[in-house]
KEGU-851671 format. One record per residue (C-alpha): residue in three letters; x, y, z. Coordinates in steps of 0.1 Angstrom, whole numbers, padded with zeros to 4 digits. Example, Ala and Ser with C-alpha at 12.3 -4.5 7.8 and 13.67 -1.06 7.14 Angstrom:
BEGIN
code=ALA	east=0123	north=-0045	up=0078 $
code=SER	east=0137	north=-0011	up=0071 $
END
This chain:
BEGIN
code=MET	east=-0634	north=0161	up=0851 $
code=SER	east=-0661	north=0134	up=0848 $
code=ASP	east=-0662	north=0105	up=0824 $
code=LYS	east=-0693	north=0098	up=0804 $
code=ILE	east=-0714	north=0127	up=0804 $
code=THR	east=-0761	north=0127	up=0797 $
code=LEU	east=-0772	north=0147	up=0772 $
code=HIS	east=-0788	north=0168	up=0794 $
code=GLU	east=-0755	north=0177	up=0814 $
code=LEU	east=-0739	north=0186	up=0782 $
code=GLU	east=-0772	north=0209	up=0771 $
code=ARG	east=-0773	north=0226	up=0803 $
code=HIS	east=-0735	north=0233	up=0808 $
code=LEU	east=-0734	north=0246	up=0775 $
code=TRP	east=-0759	north=0270	up=0776 $
code=ALA	east=-0745	north=0285	up=0811 $
code=ALA	east=-0716	north=0291	up=0792 $
code=ALA	east=-0740	north=0320	up=0778 $
code=ASP	east=-0746	north=0335	up=0815 $
code=ILE	east=-0704	north=0344	up=0817 $
code=LEU	east=-0712	north=0370	up=0784 $
code=ARG	east=-0745	north=0386	up=0799 $
code=GLY	east=-0741	north=0419	up=0806 $
code=SER	east=-0705	north=0420	up=0783 $
code=ILE	east=-0718	north=0416	up=0748 $
code=ASP	east=-0754	north=0418	up=0726 $
code=ALA	east=-0777	north=0386	up=0731 $
code=ALA	east=-0776	north=0384	up=0694 $
code=ASP	east=-0740	north=0377	up=0697 $
code=TYR	east=-0735	north=0354	up=0718 $
code=LYS	east=-0737	north=0320	up=0697 $
code=HIS	east=-0705	north=0332	up=0675 $
code=TYR	east=-0681	north=0332	up=0706 $
code=ILE	east=-0700	north=0303	up=0723 $
code=PHE	east=-0697	north=0278	up=0693 $
code=GLY	east=-0660	north=0293	up=0681 $
code=LEU	east=-0653	north=0279	up=0717 $
code=LEU	east=-0671	north=0252	up=0717 $
code=PHE	east=-0655	north=0244	up=0684 $
code=TYR	east=-0622	north=0249	up=0691 $
code=LYS	east=-0622	north=0225	up=0728 $
code=ARG	east=-0638	north=0199	up=0706 $
code=LEU	east=-0611	north=0199	up=0681 $
code=CYS	east=-0584	north=0199	up=0705 $
code=ASP	east=-0597	north=0172	up=0732 $
code=VAL	east=-0604	north=0149	up=0699 $
code=TRP	east=-0567	north=0155	up=0685 $
code=GLN	east=-0555	north=0149	up=0718 $
code=GLU	east=-0571	north=0115	up=0724 $
code=GLU	east=-0562	north=0101	up=0688 $
code=TYR	east=-0531	north=0113	up=0699 $
code=GLU	east=-0529	north=0091	up=0726 $
code=GLN	east=-0546	north=0061	up=0708 $
code=LEU	east=-0521	north=0064	up=0677 $
code=LYS	east=-0492	north=0065	up=0705 $
code=GLU	east=-0503	north=0033	up=0721 $
code=LYS	east=-0506	north=0016	up=0687 $
code=PHE	east=-0472	north=0024	up=0675 $
code=GLY	east=-0453	north=0029	up=0705 $
code=ASP	east=-0440	north=0063	up=0685 $
code=GLU	east=-0445	north=0098	up=0696 $
code=GLU	east=-0436	north=0108	up=0664 $
code=LEU	east=-0457	north=0089	up=0646 $
code=ALA	east=-0490	north=0098	up=0665 $
code=LEU	east=-0481	north=0134	up=0656 $
code=LEU	east=-0482	north=0132	up=0619 $
code=PRO	east=-0509	north=0151	up=0605 $
code=ASP	east=-0523	north=0122	up=0578 $
code=GLU	east=-0527	north=0104	up=0609 $
code=HIS	east=-0554	north=0124	up=0625 $
code=ARG	east=-0587	north=0132	up=0605 $
code=PHE	east=-0576	north=0166	up=0611 $
code=HIS	east=-0545	north=0188	up=0624 $
code=ILE	east=-0539	north=0211	up=0655 $
code=PRO	east=-0502	north=0223	up=0654 $
code=GLN	east=-0488	north=0221	up=0688 $
code=GLU	east=-0489	north=0255	up=0700 $
code=SER	east=-0525	north=0259	up=0690 $
code=GLN	east=-0536	north=0234	up=0716 $
code=TRP	east=-0559	north=0241	up=0746 $
code=ARG	east=-0539	north=0231	up=0768 $
code=ASN	east=-0503	north=0255	up=0756 $
code=ILE	east=-0531	north=0285	up=0752 $
code=ARG	east=-0541	north=0282	up=0794 $
code=GLU	east=-0501	north=0276	up=0801 $
code=GLN	east=-0495	north=0312	up=0799 $
code=ALA	east=-0527	north=0332	up=0821 $
code=THR	east=-0527	north=0365	up=0802 $
code=ASP	east=-0532	north=0376	up=0763 $
code=TYR	east=-0556	north=0347	up=0764 $
code=GLY	east=-0578	north=0368	up=0734 $
code=GLU	east=-0550	north=0374	up=0712 $
code=ARG	east=-0534	north=0337	up=0715 $
code=LEU	east=-0569	north=0324	up=0709 $
code=ASN	east=-0576	north=0343	up=0680 $
code=ILE	east=-0540	north=0337	up=0668 $
code=ALA	east=-0550	north=0296	up=0673 $
code=PHE	east=-0578	north=0298	up=0654 $
code=GLN	east=-0562	north=0314	up=0624 $
code=LYS	east=-0533	north=0286	up=0624 $
code=ILE	east=-0562	north=0257	up=0629 $
code=GLU	east=-0578	north=0271	up=0595 $
code=ASP	east=-0542	north=0275	up=0578 $
code=ALA	east=-0534	north=0236	up=0587 $
code=ASN	east=-0569	north=0225	up=0578 $
code=PRO	east=-0584	north=0236	up=0544 $
code=ARG	east=-0620	north=0223	up=0553 $
code=LEU	east=-0624	north=0241	up=0579 $
code=GLU	east=-0605	north=0280	up=0568 $
code=GLY	east=-0633	north=0307	up=0575 $
code=VAL	east=-0650	north=0290	up=0603 $
code=PHE	east=-0631	north=0309	up=0630 $
code=ALA	east=-0637	north=0344	up=0609 $
code=ASP	east=-0657	north=0360	up=0629 $
code=VAL	east=-0650	north=0347	up=0661 $
code=ASP	east=-0627	north=0375	up=0675 $
code=PHE	east=-0617	north=0374	up=0715 $
code=ALA	east=-0586	north=0398	up=0705 $
code=ASN	east=-0610	north=0435	up=0725 $
code=GLN	east=-0601	north=0431	up=0754 $
code=GLU	east=-0634	north=0462	up=0763 $
code=ARG	east=-0655	north=0432	up=0756 $
code=PHE	east=-0635	north=0405	up=0770 $
code=PRO	east=-0610	north=0410	up=0791 $
code=ASN	east=-0588	north=0385	up=0802 $
code=HIS	east=-0604	north=0374	up=0834 $
code=MET	east=-0637	north=0368	up=0816 $
code=LEU	east=-0619	north=0346	up=0793 $
code=GLU	east=-0603	north=0325	up=0818 $
code=GLU	east=-0636	north=0322	up=0837 $
code=LEU	east=-0648	north=0311	up=0802 $
code=MET	east=-0623	north=0287	up=0792 $
code=GLU	east=-0620	north=0275	up=0833 $
code=HIS	east=-0661	north=0266	up=0822 $
code=PHE	east=-0652	north=0247	up=0795 $
code=GLU	east=-0627	north=0227	up=0810 $
code=LYS	east=-0651	north=0212	up=0830 $
code=TYR	east=-0658	north=0180	up=0806 $
code=GLU	east=-0635	north=0165	up=0782 $
code=LEU	east=-0652	north=0163	up=0749 $
code=THR	east=-0636	north=0133	up=0736 $
code=ASN	east=-0650	north=0110	up=0712 $
code=ALA	east=-0649	north=0088	up=0744 $
code=ASN	east=-0666	north=0108	up=0767 $
code=VAL	east=-0692	north=0127	up=0742 $
code=ASP	east=-0701	north=0105	up=0710 $
code=PRO	east=-0709	north=0129	up=0673 $
code=ASN	east=-0744	north=0122	up=0674 $
code=MET	east=-0748	north=0134	up=0717 $
code=LEU	east=-0726	north=0166	up=0709 $
code=GLY	east=-0742	north=0173	up=0679 $
code=ASP	east=-0777	north=0172	up=0695 $
code=ALA	east=-0763	north=0194	up=0721 $
code=TYR	east=-0751	north=0215	up=0698 $
code=GLU	east=-0785	north=0221	up=0677 $
code=TYR	east=-0802	north=0228	up=0710 $
code=LEU	east=-0778	north=0254	up=0716 $
code=ILE	east=-0785	north=0267	up=0683 $
code=ALA	east=-0825	north=0266	up=0691 $
code=GLN	east=-0820	north=0284	up=0721 $
code=PHE	east=-0797	north=0314	up=0707 $
code=ALA	east=-0826	north=0314	up=0677 $
code=ASP	east=-0850	north=0317	up=0707 $
code=ASP	east=-0834	north=0344	up=0724 $
code=ALA	east=-0824	north=0366	up=0691 $
code=GLY	east=-0862	north=0364	up=0689 $
code=LYS	east=-0866	north=0378	up=0652 $
code=LYS	east=-0831	north=0371	up=0641 $
code=GLY	east=-0838	north=0336	up=0653 $
code=GLY	east=-0855	north=0329	up=0624 $
code=GLU	east=-0827	north=0337	up=0597 $
code=PHE	east=-0806	north=0305	up=0608 $
code=TYR	east=-0831	north=0281	up=0626 $
code=THR	east=-0861	north=0264	up=0611 $
code=PRO	east=-0882	north=0246	up=0641 $
code=LYS	east=-0869	north=0214	up=0639 $
code=ALA	east=-0907	north=0196	up=0640 $
code=VAL	east=-0913	north=0214	up=0608 $
code=VAL	east=-0878	north=0202	up=0592 $
code=ARG	east=-0887	north=0166	up=0605 $
code=LEU	east=-0922	north=0170	up=0585 $
code=MET	east=-0905	north=0184	up=0556 $
code=VAL	east=-0878	north=0150	up=0557 $
code=GLU	east=-0906	north=0127	up=0562 $
code=VAL	east=-0927	north=0135	up=0532 $
code=LEU	east=-0897	north=0134	up=0510 $
code=GLN	east=-0881	north=0101	up=0525 $
code=PRO	east=-0845	north=0106	up=0516 $
code=GLU	east=-0828	north=0073	up=0498 $
code=GLU	east=-0792	north=0062	up=0499 $
code=SER	east=-0771	north=0077	up=0474 $
code=MET	east=-0792	north=0110	up=0469 $
code=THR	east=-0776	north=0140	up=0464 $
code=VAL	east=-0789	north=0167	up=0491 $
code=TYR	east=-0791	north=0206	up=0485 $
code=ASP	east=-0803	north=0233	up=0510 $
code=PRO	east=-0800	north=0268	up=0486 $
code=ALA	east=-0807	north=0284	up=0523 $
code=VAL	east=-0791	north=0265	up=0546 $
code=GLY	east=-0790	north=0286	up=0575 $
code=SER	east=-0777	north=0263	up=0604 $
code=GLY	east=-0777	north=0233	up=0590 $
code=GLY	east=-0805	north=0217	up=0603 $
code=MET	east=-0820	north=0205	up=0570 $
code=LEU	east=-0794	north=0184	up=0561 $
code=LEU	east=-0786	north=0171	up=0591 $
code=ALA	east=-0823	north=0163	up=0596 $
code=CYS	east=-0821	north=0142	up=0560 $
code=TRP	east=-0789	north=0123	up=0575 $
code=GLN	east=-0808	north=0114	up=0608 $
code=TYR	east=-0836	north=0102	up=0587 $
code=MET	east=-0812	north=0076	up=0572 $
code=LEU	east=-0798	north=0061	up=0607 $
code=ASP	east=-0838	north=0058	up=0621 $
code=HIS	east=-0845	north=0039	up=0591 $
code=GLY	east=-0816	north=0017	up=0591 $
code=MET	east=-0800	north=0033	up=0557 $
code=ASN	east=-0762	north=0043	up=0556 $
code=PRO	east=-0761	north=0081	up=0563 $
code=GLU	east=-0725	north=0087	up=0546 $
code=SER	east=-0744	north=0076	up=0513 $
code=LEU	east=-0758	north=0106	up=0512 $
code=THR	east=-0741	north=0140	up=0496 $
code=LEU	east=-0746	north=0169	up=0512 $
code=PHE	east=-0751	north=0206	up=0497 $
code=GLY	east=-0754	north=0238	up=0511 $
code=GLN	east=-0749	north=0279	up=0506 $
code=GLU	east=-0754	north=0306	up=0533 $
code=LYS	east=-0753	north=0340	up=0522 $
code=ASN	east=-0744	north=0349	up=0562 $
code=LEU	east=-0709	north=0347	up=0576 $
code=ASN	east=-0715	north=0337	up=0611 $
code=THR	east=-0747	north=0314	up=0599 $
code=TRP	east=-0725	north=0297	up=0574 $
code=ALA	east=-0694	north=0288	up=0603 $
code=ILE	east=-0721	north=0277	up=0622 $
code=CYS	east=-0733	north=0250	up=0598 $
code=LYS	east=-0697	north=0244	up=0591 $
code=MET	east=-0690	north=0239	up=0624 $
code=SER	east=-0723	north=0214	up=0632 $
code=LEU	east=-0721	north=0192	up=0605 $
code=PHE	east=-0678	north=0192	up=0615 $
code=LEU	east=-0693	north=0182	up=0651 $
code=HIS	east=-0718	north=0154	up=0634 $
code=ASP	east=-0692	north=0138	up=0623 $
code=ILE	east=-0702	north=0146	up=0586 $
code=ASP	east=-0673	north=0151	up=0563 $
code=ASN	east=-0692	north=0144	up=0528 $
code=ALA	east=-0707	north=0180	up=0531 $
code=ASN	east=-0700	north=0209	up=0509 $
code=ILE	east=-0710	north=0240	up=0524 $
code=LYS	east=-0704	north=0272	up=0502 $
code=ARG	east=-0705	north=0308	up=0512 $
code=GLY	east=-0724	north=0336	up=0493 $
code=ASP	east=-0757	north=0350	up=0478 $
code=THR	east=-0773	north=0322	up=0461 $
code=LEU	east=-0798	north=0342	up=0442 $
code=THR	east=-0773	north=0365	up=0429 $
code=ASP	east=-0736	north=0344	up=0431 $
code=PRO	east=-0749	north=0302	up=0433 $
code=LYS	east=-0711	north=0282	up=0437 $
code=PHE	east=-0731	north=0252	up=0428 $
code=LEU	east=-0722	north=0249	up=0387 $
code=SER	east=-0712	north=0226	up=0363 $
code=GLY	east=-0683	north=0234	up=0339 $
code=ASP	east=-0703	north=0253	up=0310 $
code=LYS	east=-0714	north=0277	up=0341 $
code=THR	east=-0753	north=0259	up=0344 $
code=LEU	east=-0768	north=0249	up=0379 $
code=GLU	east=-0758	north=0218	up=0389 $
code=THR	east=-0787	north=0194	up=0398 $
code=PHE	east=-0793	north=0176	up=0426 $
code=ASP	east=-0818	north=0143	up=0437 $
code=MET	east=-0831	north=0166	up=0468 $
code=VAL	east=-0836	north=0202	up=0472 $
code=LEU	east=-0853	north=0217	up=0504 $
code=ALA	east=-0849	north=0251	up=0517 $
code=ASN	east=-0869	north=0276	up=0543 $
code=PRO	east=-0856	north=0309	up=0524 $
code=PRO	east=-0863	north=0342	up=0540 $
code=PHE	east=-0900	north=0352	up=0535 $
code=SER	east=-0908	north=0381	up=0509 $
code=LEU	east=-0871	north=0391	up=0509 $
code=LYS	east=-0868	north=0427	up=0492 $
code=SER	east=-0836	north=0431	up=0479 $
code=TRP	east=-0833	north=0396	up=0464 $
code=GLY	east=-0815	north=0406	up=0431 $
code=LYS	east=-0838	north=0418	up=0407 $
code=LYS	east=-0810	north=0433	up=0388 $
code=LEU	east=-0796	north=0406	up=0375 $
code=TRP	east=-0824	north=0387	up=0366 $
code=LYS	east=-0842	north=0420	up=0347 $
code=ASP	east=-0826	north=0411	up=0314 $
code=GLY	east=-0830	north=0371	up=0320 $
code=ASP	east=-0813	north=0354	up=0343 $
code=PRO	east=-0783	north=0344	up=0333 $
code=PHE	east=-0782	north=0305	up=0352 $
code=GLY	east=-0816	north=0302	up=0338 $
code=ARG	east=-0837	north=0306	up=0368 $
code=ASP	east=-0868	north=0327	up=0350 $
code=VAL	east=-0881	north=0301	up=0331 $
code=TYR	east=-0920	north=0306	up=0344 $
code=GLY	east=-0913	north=0347	up=0351 $
code=MET	east=-0900	north=0376	up=0371 $
code=PRO	east=-0910	north=0379	up=0403 $
code=PRO	east=-0918	north=0412	up=0415 $
code=LYS	east=-0894	north=0437	up=0423 $
code=ASN	east=-0902	north=0432	up=0463 $
code=TYR	east=-0911	north=0393	up=0469 $
code=GLY	east=-0881	north=0373	up=0467 $
code=ASP	east=-0899	north=0341	up=0473 $
code=PHE	east=-0907	north=0331	up=0435 $
code=ALA	east=-0869	north=0336	up=0429 $
code=PHE	east=-0863	north=0310	up=0454 $
code=ILE	east=-0886	north=0286	up=0443 $
code=GLN	east=-0875	north=0289	up=0406 $
code=HIS	east=-0837	north=0287	up=0420 $
code=MET	east=-0848	north=0248	up=0439 $
code=ILE	east=-0869	north=0239	up=0405 $
code=ALA	east=-0837	north=0248	up=0382 $
code=SER	east=-0816	north=0230	up=0406 $
code=LEU	east=-0836	north=0198	up=0407 $
code=SER	east=-0825	north=0165	up=0389 $
code=PRO	east=-0854	north=0153	up=0358 $
code=GLN	east=-0868	north=0125	up=0386 $
code=GLY	east=-0856	north=0151	up=0416 $
code=ARG	east=-0883	north=0157	up=0445 $
code=MET	east=-0881	north=0194	up=0463 $
code=ALA	east=-0897	north=0210	up=0497 $
code=VAL	east=-0898	north=0246	up=0502 $
code=VAL	east=-0914	north=0268	up=0531 $
code=VAL	east=-0932	north=0301	up=0516 $
code=PRO	east=-0954	north=0328	up=0531 $
code=HIS	east=-0990	north=0321	up=0522 $
code=GLY	east=-0989	north=0352	up=0501 $
code=VAL	east=-0973	north=0329	up=0475 $
code=LEU	east=-1002	north=0308	up=0470 $
code=PHE	east=-1029	north=0332	up=0462 $
code=ARG	east=-1006	north=0367	up=0455 $
code=GLY	east=-1018	north=0381	up=0415 $
code=ARG	east=-1002	north=0401	up=0392 $
code=SER	east=-0963	north=0383	up=0385 $
code=GLU	east=-0964	north=0359	up=0411 $
code=GLY	east=-0998	north=0348	up=0399 $
code=ARG	east=-0981	north=0343	up=0362 $
code=ILE	east=-0951	north=0323	up=0379 $
code=ARG	east=-0977	north=0303	up=0394 $
code=LYS	east=-0996	north=0297	up=0368 $
code=LYS	east=-0967	north=0279	up=0348 $
code=ILE	east=-0956	north=0263	up=0376 $
code=LEU	east=-0993	north=0249	up=0377 $
code=GLN	east=-0990	north=0242	up=0338 $
code=ALA	east=-0961	north=0226	up=0339 $
code=ASP	east=-0977	north=0200	up=0366 $
code=LEU	east=-0949	north=0201	up=0391 $
code=ILE	east=-0966	north=0207	up=0422 $
code=GLU	east=-0974	north=0177	up=0445 $
code=ALA	east=-0988	north=0185	up=0473 $
code=VAL	east=-0993	north=0216	up=0499 $
code=ILE	east=-0994	north=0216	up=0532 $
code=GLY	east=-1004	north=0248	up=0553 $
code=LEU	east=-0993	north=0251	up=0587 $
code=GLY	east=-1006	north=0267	up=0618 $
code=ASP	east=-0997	north=0301	up=0636 $
code=ASN	east=-0966	north=0314	up=0652 $
code=LEU	east=-0945	north=0285	up=0646 $
code=PHE	east=-0912	north=0299	up=0632 $
code=TYR	east=-0890	north=0326	up=0650 $
code=GLY	east=-0894	north=0362	up=0643 $
code=THR	east=-0931	north=0357	up=0625 $
code=GLY	east=-0967	north=0350	up=0637 $
code=ILE	east=-0978	north=0350	up=0601 $
code=PRO	east=-0989	north=0309	up=0594 $
code=ALA	east=-0967	north=0293	up=0563 $
code=ALA	east=-0971	north=0264	up=0543 $
code=ILE	east=-0949	north=0238	up=0526 $
code=VAL	east=-0950	north=0233	up=0485 $
code=PHE	east=-0939	north=0201	up=0475 $
code=ILE	east=-0929	north=0197	up=0439 $
code=ASN	east=-0916	north=0166	up=0418 $
code=LYS	east=-0903	north=0166	up=0383 $
code=ASP	east=-0912	north=0130	up=0379 $
code=LYS	east=-0947	north=0126	up=0396 $
code=PRO	east=-0966	north=0092	up=0395 $
code=GLN	east=-0991	north=0089	up=0369 $
code=GLU	east=-1016	north=0085	up=0393 $
code=ARG	east=-1009	north=0120	up=0408 $
code=ARG	east=-1006	north=0141	up=0374 $
code=GLU	east=-1028	north=0169	up=0369 $
code=LYS	east=-1036	north=0169	up=0405 $
code=VAL	east=-1028	north=0188	up=0436 $
code=LEU	east=-1029	north=0176	up=0471 $
code=ILE	east=-1038	north=0205	up=0492 $
code=VAL	east=-1034	north=0198	up=0531 $
code=ASN	east=-1049	north=0220	up=0556 $
code=GLY	east=-1030	north=0218	up=0589 $
code=GLU	east=-1042	north=0251	up=0606 $
code=LYS	east=-1056	north=0232	up=0636 $
code=GLU	east=-1024	north=0208	up=0639 $
code=PHE	east=-1003	north=0223	up=0662 $
code=GLN	east=-0995	north=0222	up=0701 $
code=GLU	east=-1000	north=0256	up=0716 $
code=ALA	east=-0971	north=0269	up=0738 $
code=THR	east=-0962	north=0300	up=0758 $
code=ASN	east=-0941	north=0322	up=0732 $
code=GLN	east=-0942	north=0297	up=0702 $
code=ASN	east=-0962	north=0269	up=0690 $
code=THR	east=-0950	north=0240	up=0678 $
code=LEU	east=-0958	north=0205	up=0662 $
code=SER	east=-0957	north=0175	up=0682 $
code=ASP	east=-0950	north=0141	up=0666 $
code=GLU	east=-0984	north=0133	up=0659 $
code=ASN	east=-0987	north=0163	up=0646 $
code=VAL	east=-0957	north=0158	up=0622 $
code=ALA	east=-0972	north=0120	up=0617 $
code=THR	east=-1006	north=0128	up=0604 $
code=LEU	east=-0997	north=0160	up=0580 $
code=ALA	east=-0972	north=0133	up=0566 $
code=GLU	east=-0991	north=0109	up=0559 $
code=ALA	east=-1018	north=0129	up=0541 $
code=VAL	east=-0991	north=0131	up=0512 $
code=HIS	east=-0981	north=0098	up=0515 $
code=SER	east=-1017	north=0082	up=0514 $
code=TYR	east=-1033	north=0111	up=0489 $
code=GLU	east=-1065	north=0107	up=0490 $
code=ASP	east=-1092	north=0131	up=0508 $
code=GLN	east=-1095	north=0130	up=0541 $
code=ASP	east=-1127	north=0149	up=0559 $
code=LEU	east=-1117	north=0186	up=0576 $
code=LEU	east=-1083	north=0179	up=0567 $
code=ALA	east=-1069	north=0171	up=0529 $
code=ARG	east=-1081	north=0169	up=0497 $
code=VAL	east=-1071	north=0156	up=0458 $
code=VAL	east=-1080	north=0184	up=0436 $
code=GLU	east=-1078	north=0181	up=0396 $
code=VAL	east=-1057	north=0210	up=0382 $
code=GLU	east=-1087	north=0222	up=0362 $
code=GLU	east=-1105	north=0228	up=0396 $
code=ILE	east=-1076	north=0253	up=0401 $
code=VAL	east=-1077	north=0269	up=0368 $
code=GLU	east=-1116	north=0275	up=0374 $
code=ASN	east=-1103	north=0298	up=0402 $
code=ASP	east=-1078	north=0310	up=0389 $
code=TYR	east=-1048	north=0293	up=0397 $
code=ASN	east=-1055	north=0302	up=0433 $
code=LEU	east=-1038	north=0277	up=0456 $
code=ASN	east=-1058	north=0290	up=0485 $
code=LEU	east=-1061	north=0268	up=0513 $
code=THR	east=-1098	north=0276	up=0526 $
code=ARG	east=-1111	north=0276	up=0487 $
code=TYR	east=-1106	north=0236	up=0487 $
code=VAL	east=-1102	north=0221	up=0523 $
code=GLN	east=-1123	north=0236	up=0555 $
code=THR	east=-1113	north=0222	up=0587 $
code=ASP	east=-1144	north=0233	up=0604 $
code=PRO	east=-1174	north=0203	up=0603 $
code=PRO	east=-1204	north=0223	up=0586 $
code=PRO	east=-1230	north=0231	up=0605 $
code=PRO	east=-1261	north=0209	up=0607 $
code=PRO	east=-1291	north=0208	up=0584 $
code=ILE	east=-1314	north=0232	up=0594 $
code=ASP	east=-1352	north=0217	up=0593 $
code=VAL	east=-1371	north=0246	up=0581 $
code=GLN	east=-1411	north=0234	up=0591 $
code=LYS	east=-1398	north=0228	up=0624 $
code=GLU	east=-1382	north=0262	up=0627 $
code=LEU	east=-1414	north=0278	up=0612 $
code=LEU	east=-1432	north=0261	up=0637 $
code=GLU	east=-1409	north=0271	up=0668 $
code=LEU	east=-1411	north=0308	up=0653 $
code=ARG	east=-1454	north=0309	up=0653 $
code=LYS	east=-1453	north=0292	up=0684 $
code=MET	east=-1426	north=0318	up=0700 $
code=LYS	east=-1445	north=0343	up=0685 $
code=ALA	east=-1480	north=0331	up=0699 $
code=ASN	east=-1464	north=0332	up=0734 $
code=ARG	east=-1451	north=0372	up=0729 $
code=ASP	east=-1487	north=0382	up=0721 $
code=LYS	east=-1501	north=0367	up=0750 $
code=ALA	east=-1477	north=0379	up=0771 $
code=GLU	east=-1480	north=0416	up=0756 $
code=ARG	east=-1519	north=0415	up=0759 $
code=ARG	east=-1517	north=0403	up=0796 $
code=MET	east=-1494	north=0431	up=0806 $
code=ASN	east=-1518	north=0457	up=0783 $
code=SER	east=-1543	north=0446	up=0812 $
code=TYR	east=-1524	north=0453	up=0841 $
code=LEU	east=-1515	north=0490	up=0829 $
code=LYS	east=-1553	north=0499	up=0818 $
code=GLU	east=-1560	north=0488	up=0857 $
code=LEU	east=-1534	north=0504	up=0870 $
code=GLY	east=-1543	north=0540	up=0851 $
code=TYR	east=-1525	north=0538	up=0824 $
code=ASP	east=-1545	north=0544	up=0787 $
END
């Protein structure tokens, strides 16, 4: 056992747990089991810590066991130590413990849904014993690991699994620096409602929470909302927020485009102060059948997205989810900025509504699973007067740090791009405030290079000087040719 744990020790310890599973299950599936066991260990250790404190406070074991005295309830038979008392059937007994914990804590319902240790072909008893022994190296109490550190380690683990999963990693994780850039531009404030309709593992909501802490504001004044289609990813998000001690978050499961969960009493979409997301790029099966006769939730205000590209379905959902003074940021593939036909018509109407405040183009190879460059579109339903009928174009294609497998944004890159939006003024080779009138002349095309070039123009050419140089070179060539001909004549070649 150890006392205080450093972040590096905790990260190394958690990642080493995956080594025990290597060869038995697919690498892409590690995260379900490692996250599940980590979450279970943390719950049990914190519950036991609270129990000891309450017993000392009340001097009464019965009072210390009361569920109402704890942040969450762990039934006695589901405690980690009780599972370990018997060295057989770990898998089955873990599954039973998980179910009882969910039953005792409605807000944790479903978080262990896809963590099944009962298959002895995949998880023989000796492997689970080794895995549990590994997790017992540290007590994950609040005294040893505060929620922020555990949350940071959890995010590290999510990033490692995203890297390990390759292309699939992008389905549940957006690089932290990209998220931070979005949040730095949006600048959440106290008492705001924040919503991510493609919440993944919760990184964007966590970044808003962290921004509040970093700027001396009260993060608990935020109310966080998110929806996620994938069961495993939804569970990871729930666990991650819980491990950060974030209680004022409402994360629902379901397909946002076909079955939005945040609805008012009249079945219209709820609205939020801030919306941010990294939806799946150019989703093919996005649910056009629901929208074909008019979206029942009224999100198709600007038009019908094409069958095989769901980008503008997500964008329109996010716009519809904004309050009248709301602001949003959405990661999109560059095609959203210039593709024609139905997407061009939607983009035209959004620009005519004067909703787009800024666009930041990002460099290559920043995202898991795709090397194509992406952009961030910022929308403001209540633009300041001085920004109306204008769009700030920021071409950040050179603002990144090269790495072996995947590029990244440095702190300096993030600061440069965020400040470009805040200052909202022309900057050579980086940013330009473009009048909507000019965009109209370009047929509502927002292709970044139409407005901002990142290479300096070539130096002006002195035509007279170059002509004189050409004549001089020609004269030298003629002189050399005459000399060569004279030599050839002397040698007998006529």
